[in-house]
NUPAVO-328724 format. One record per residue (C-alpha): x, y, z negated. Coordinates in steps of 0.2 Angstrom, whole numbers, padded with zeros to 4 digits, always signed. Each point is the difference from the previous one (the first is absolute). Layout:
<rs>
+-------+-------+-------+
:    px :    py :    pz :
+-------+-------+-------+
:     X :     Y :     Z :
...
+-------+-------+-------+
</rs>
This chain:
<rs>
+-------+-------+-------+
:    px :    py :    pz :
+-------+-------+-------+
: +1105 : +1827 : -1136 :
: +0015 : +0002 : -0010 :
: +0018 : +0000 : +0006 :
: +0007 : -0016 : -0002 :
: -0016 : -0009 : +0005 :
: +0001 : +0012 : +0017 :
: +0019 : -0006 : +0003 :
: -0005 : -0018 : -0002 :
: -0013 : +0001 : +0008 :
: +0011 : +0007 : +0016 :
: +0012 : -0012 : -0003 :
: -0009 : -0016 : +0001 :
: -0010 : +0007 : +0016 :
: +0015 : +0005 : +0009 :
: +0003 : -0009 : +0016 :
: +0019 : -0007 : -0007 :
: -0006 : -0007 : -0017 :
: -0017 : -0007 : +0009 :
: +0011 : -0010 : +0011 :
: +0012 : -0005 : -0014 :
: -0014 : -0007 : -0013 :
: -0004 : +0000 : -0017 :
: +0016 : -0009 : -0006 :
: +0012 : +0009 : +0010 :
: -0008 : +0018 : -0006 :
: +0000 : -0006 : -0017 :
: +0019 : -0004 : -0001 :
: +0005 : +0015 : +0010 :
: -0010 : +0009 : -0012 :
: +0006 : -0007 : -0015 :
: +0020 : +0007 : +0003 :
: -0007 : +0019 : +0007 :
: -0006 : +0015 : -0006 :
: -0006 : +0017 : +0004 :
: +0007 : +0019 : +0002 :
: -0006 : +0014 : +0000 :
: +0011 : +0013 : +0012 :
: -0004 : +0020 : +0001 :
: +0001 : +0006 : +0020 :
: +0017 : +0000 : +0005 :
: +0006 : -0015 : -0006 :
: +0013 : -0012 : +0007 :
: -0008 : -0018 : -0001 :
: +0017 : -0005 : +0008 :
: +0014 : +0008 : +0012 :
: +0006 : -0006 : +0017 :
: +0015 : -0011 : -0002 :
: -0007 : -0006 : -0019 :
: -0001 : -0019 : -0001 :
: -0017 : -0006 : -0003 :
: -0005 : -0004 : -0019 :
: -0019 : -0002 : +0001 :
: -0013 : +0001 : +0011 :
: -0012 : +0015 : -0001 :
: -0019 : -0001 : +0001 :
: -0009 : +0018 : +0001 :
: -0013 : +0000 : -0012 :
: -0005 : +0017 : +0002 :
: +0007 : +0017 : +0007 :
: +0010 : +0000 : +0019 :
: +0016 : -0005 : +0005 :
: +0011 : +0005 : +0014 :
: +0016 : -0007 : +0008 :
: +0013 : +0011 : +0005 :
: +0015 : -0003 : +0011 :
: +0015 : +0011 : +0001 :
: +0012 : +0002 : +0016 :
: +0018 : +0004 : -0002 :
: -0004 : +0017 : +0003 :
: -0008 : +0001 : -0016 :
: -0018 : +0002 : +0009 :
: -0014 : -0010 : -0008 :
: -0017 : -0005 : +0007 :
: -0014 : -0010 : -0007 :
: -0002 : -0018 : +0006 :
: -0015 : -0006 : -0007 :
: -0012 : +0004 : -0015 :
: -0008 : -0012 : -0010 :
: -0014 : -0001 : -0013 :
: -0009 : -0010 : -0013 :
: +0001 : -0017 : +0002 :
: +0014 : -0001 : +0012 :
: +0018 : -0008 : -0004 :
: +0016 : +0009 : +0007 :
: +0014 : -0007 : +0009 :
: -0002 : -0017 : -0004 :
: +0012 : -0006 : +0013 :
: +0016 : +0008 : -0011 :
: -0007 : -0009 : -0013 :
: -0002 : -0017 : +0007 :
: +0018 : +0001 : +0011 :
: +0006 : +0007 : -0016 :
: +0010 : +0015 : +0010 :
: +0000 : +0017 : -0001 :
: -0013 : +0013 : +0004 :
: -0002 : +0009 : +0015 :
: -0009 : +0014 : -0007 :
: -0004 : +0008 : -0016 :
: -0016 : -0001 : -0007 :
: -0008 : +0017 : -0008 :
: -0017 : +0002 : -0009 :
: -0010 : +0014 : +0007 :
: -0011 : +0003 : -0012 :
: -0002 : -0007 : -0019 :
: -0001 : -0017 : +0004 :
: +0000 : -0018 : -0011 :
: +0010 : -0014 : +0007 :
: -0001 : -0017 : -0005 :
: +0019 : -0007 : -0001 :
: +0004 : -0018 : +0002 :
: +0020 : -0007 : -0001 :
: +0007 : -0005 : +0016 :
: +0009 : -0014 : -0008 :
: -0020 : -0007 : -0005 :
: -0006 : +0003 : +0017 :
: +0015 : -0009 : +0010 :
: -0001 : -0013 : -0014 :
: -0018 : -0006 : +0001 :
: +0000 : +0002 : +0021 :
: +0010 : -0016 : +0000 :
: -0011 : -0009 : -0013 :
: -0018 : +0007 : +0006 :
: -0007 : -0002 : +0019 :
: -0016 : +0012 : -0002 :
: +0013 : +0013 : -0006 :
: +0011 : -0003 : +0014 :
: -0015 : -0001 : +0013 :
: -0006 : +0016 : -0008 :
: +0017 : +0006 : +0001 :
: +0002 : -0004 : +0017 :
: -0016 : +0010 : +0004 :
: +0006 : +0015 : -0008 :
: +0015 : +0000 : +0011 :
: -0011 : -0003 : +0014 :
: -0009 : +0014 : -0003 :
: +0014 : +0012 : -0002 :
: +0006 : -0005 : +0017 :
: -0014 : +0003 : +0008 :
: -0001 : +0018 : -0007 :
: +0017 : +0003 : +0005 :
: -0004 : -0005 : +0019 :
: -0015 : +0009 : -0002 :
: +0011 : +0014 : -0005 :
: +0011 : +0001 : +0016 :
: -0015 : -0001 : +0012 :
: -0008 : +0013 : -0008 :
: +0016 : +0012 : +0000 :
: +0005 : -0007 : +0019 :
: -0016 : -0001 : +0008 :
: -0013 : +0009 : -0009 :
: -0002 : +0020 : +0000 :
: -0002 : +0009 : -0018 :
: -0018 : +0001 : +0001 :
: -0002 : -0017 : +0000 :
: +0013 : -0004 : -0011 :
: -0010 : +0010 : -0011 :
: -0017 : -0008 : +0002 :
: +0006 : -0017 : -0003 :
: +0011 : +0006 : -0016 :
: -0019 : +0007 : -0007 :
: -0009 : -0015 : +0005 :
: +0011 : -0012 : -0007 :
: -0004 : +0007 : -0015 :
: -0018 : -0005 : +0001 :
: -0005 : -0017 : -0008 :
: -0016 : -0002 : +0011 :
: +0001 : -0005 : +0018 :
: -0012 : +0015 : +0006 :
: -0012 : +0012 : -0009 :
: +0001 : +0015 : -0006 :
: +0016 : +0004 : -0016 :
: +0010 : +0012 : -0009 :
: +0018 : -0002 : +0003 :
: +0012 : +0008 : -0014 :
: +0017 : +0007 : +0008 :
: +0006 : +0001 : -0022 :
: +0020 : +0000 : +0008 :
: +0007 : +0019 : +0006 :
: -0003 : +0004 : +0017 :
: +0018 : +0001 : +0005 :
: +0002 : -0019 : -0007 :
: -0015 : -0007 : +0011 :
: +0010 : +0011 : +0016 :
: +0014 : -0008 : -0004 :
: -0006 : -0016 : -0001 :
: -0009 : +0001 : +0018 :
: +0016 : +0007 : +0008 :
: -0005 : +0017 : +0002 :
: -0002 : +0018 : -0008 :
: -0011 : +0006 : -0014 :
: -0005 : +0012 : +0015 :
: -0005 : -0013 : +0012 :
: -0009 : -0009 : -0014 :
: -0012 : +0014 : -0002 :
: -0003 : +0002 : +0017 :
: -0001 : -0019 : +0005 :
: -0014 : +0001 : -0016 :
: -0008 : +0015 : +0008 :
: -0003 : -0009 : +0018 :
: -0007 : -0016 : -0008 :
: -0013 : +0014 : -0010 :
: -0004 : +0008 : +0016 :
: -0003 : -0016 : +0009 :
: -0013 : -0003 : -0015 :
: +0009 : -0016 : -0007 :
: +0006 : +0006 : -0017 :
: -0004 : +0016 : -0009 :
: +0013 : +0008 : -0011 :
: -0001 : +0001 : -0020 :
: +0014 : +0006 : -0011 :
: +0004 : -0016 : -0008 :
: +0001 : -0010 : +0017 :
: -0015 : -0001 : +0014 :
: -0018 : -0007 : +0002 :
: -0003 : -0012 : +0015 :
: -0018 : -0005 : +0007 :
: +0003 : -0016 : +0006 :
: +0018 : -0009 : -0003 :
: +0000 : -0009 : +0018 :
: +0000 : +0018 : +0008 :
: +0020 : +0001 : -0006 :
: +0004 : -0016 : +0008 :
: +0011 : +0005 : +0014 :
+-------+-------+-------+
</rs>
């Protein structure tokens, strides 16, 4: 499948555009463009005013937060089909984190002003955005629960389980991000991440591979 055809199919079947409907999708895409970025590129910095809504077509993007001391951490990771920090676009408020490409990444870039204008006219688009923001809110709550109540091993298991599309059965999960990035996202050191993966392997819940992990049954990772 050619890249353009593959990207069009990804956009069409994404939960956001599925909910928005063909009319809203056509309006937003008519004014949009794509951009291919190298690894380590900055989509936007913390404090920037949103000019665009970004949707990943290929590659991975990480949200990086920075403390006053200069220390940084990875807040969230996004992959193909996902939109990045839509709340800032909707509210027209500065970004609270920076977005960095973790690999060569192709991004669909939609003008933020068009998104805000279309939201006032299209009920399906407004509903789609409401669903998107609700999913992001649930993700944020899950992160808080993970950090406060779950062990490192449980956090790693749940992180891998979320990378599997089907409810159960065997699967191979590719962990394309650097281990330091994954560890930061999960609130642990790379050494703790390695120990957690080893513990899950010792329990028969996964088998480590150079590019990720193979699991015999996704339900075994549900904790």
